[in-house]
N, C-alpha and C positions, 0 to 999 in steps of 0.2 A: 661441458666447457669447451671441449674440443670442437663442438658444433658452432662456435662463435656466439654463444649465448652468454648473457651476464650471469655471474655466479649467484646472485640473490634469486634470479628466476629459475635457476637450475635447482635450487633448494626448494622452490615452490612446486616445480614439476615432480621432484622426488617425493614430496609430501603428498601430492595428488596421487601418484602411483601407488604409494603405501597405503593411504586411507581408502582409495577406491578398490585396490586389491583385497584388503582386509574386509571391507564391507560387502564386497562381491561374494567372497567365500562364505561369510556368515549369512548373508541374504539367501544364497542358493541352498544352504543347508536348512535354514529356518523355514523356507517356503514349504517344506514337507510337513511342517507343523499342522497344516490343515488336516492331514490325515490323522494326526494324534487327536485333534478336537473331534474329528468324525468318529474315531474309535470311542472316545469317551462318551459322546452323545448316543452312539449306537448302544453301548453297554447300559447307559441310563434308560434307554427305551426298553431294552430287553429285560433289565432288572425290574422296571416298573410293571411290565406286562406279565412276567412269569414268576418272579421272586419278590422278595421284599425290596422296596426302592433303596438304592445306595444314597447315603447322605453326602457323599463327596463329589458325585459326578457333576452337578451344576457349577459348583464353585471351582472345581478343577478345570472344567471347560472354559470358565472365565479366566483363570490363570493362564491357561494355554493360549487363549486369544490375546491376552495382554503381551505374553512373550512374543507371539507371532507378529503382532502389530509393532511393538517397540523395537524388536531386533531386526525386523524386515523393513522398517521405515527408512533407514539410511540407504539401503539398496534401492528402494523406490525412488528416493530423491535422486540418486545417482543415475538411474535409468530414465529420469524425466517422467515418471508415471504419476507424480503428485498432481493433485487437482489444480487447475490454473484458469483464471478468467480469460477466456480466449476471444473475447469480443473484439479487441484491438490487436492483441499479442500476435496472433497467427499472421497478420499482414505486415508486421514490422520486419525490418531488416535484421540480420544477425547481430550487427553492431548495436542497433537500437535495443534489441532483446538483451544483450549483454549489459547495456548500461541500466536498463530497468532491473534486471535480475541482480546486478551488483548492489543496487539500492535496497531492493526488497529482502535480499538475503541478510543484510545487516539487521533488519528487524527480526528475522528468524533467529540469528545468532544471539541477539539480546534476549529474546524469548526463551530460547533453550538454556542460556546461562542462568536465568532466574529459575527455570524449571529444574535444572541440575542442582542448583543451590538448595531448593526446597526438598528435592528428592533425597539428597545426601542427608539433610537434617532429619527427614522422616525415617530414613533408614537407620541412622544412628540412634534415634529414639527407640526403634524396634529392638536393637541390640542392647540399649542401655537398661531397659526394664525387664531383663530376663526373657525377652521373647514376646513381643506383642502378638496377640492372637485374634483371629476373626471372631466376631460375635455370633457366628452361626452355630448350628448343632455340631458340625464337624469339628470346628475350632482349630483350623490349621495355623501354624506360624506364618506370619506375614512377611518376615525378613527375606525369604527366598525370592519372592516375586518383587519386593522393593529393590533387591540387588539387581534383578534382571531389568527393572524399569530404569534404574540409575545407569546401568550399562548401556541400555538402548539409547537414553537421552544423550549420554556422553559420545557414543558412536554417531548419533545424528548431528551433534554439535561439530564433531570432526568433519563429517561429510558436508555440512553447510559451509565450513571454512574452505574446504576443498573446492566447492562450487564457486565461492567468491573468488578464489585464486584462479579458477578456470576463466571466469568472466574477466578478470584483470588481464590474464594472458590473451584472450580474445581481443580485448580492447587495445592491446599493445600490437596487434596485427598477427598474432599467431593463429594458426588454423587448429584450434582445439575443437574435437567433436562435441556436439550438444549432449550426447549420451554416449556412454562407454559400450564397447562391443562385448557380447557375451563371450 
C-alpha cells in the first residue's frame, strides 16, 4: 500500500506470494518422489528375480506416482511447465497471452472445482464405510491416496486462482513475470 497500489490488488499480490511459495516448497520436496518410485520398482525387480515377488510393489509404485503427479502439478503450473498448444501462443504479445490465459484458466478452475467436489465425496465414502480397500491381493486402504489426491487438487485450484490473478495484474499493466524464479 505504501507503493501506491490499490488495497484490493495488494491482497491479490499477497495471495499470489503465499500460494506460489507454498506450492514451490511442496513441489521441490515432491520432485524427489521420483527416487521413491525408482526404489520401489528396483525392489520389485530384485524380488521377482531372486526371491518371491512382492505383492505390494506395483500398487505402491502407482500410489507414489499419483502423489508425485498430484502434489507436483501446482508447481508445474506455476513454472509454466504445463503442456500448451504453441501453434499461435508463442507469437502473441504478453498482453494477448494474458488475455487468453485469463479466459482458459477459468475453465481450469471450473474443472478443478468439480474434481475437488468429487474427490471429497469419494474420500468421505472411503472413511464412512470403515476404510475402502483396493480389490487387489495386497488390499491396501484407499483413503490415504485419496487424501493426497484431494490435497493436490485443492493446491492446484489455489494455483490456478493465483495464475488468474497474475494475468489480471498483467492486464492492468504490472510487470508480473510469466514464471516464478527458483
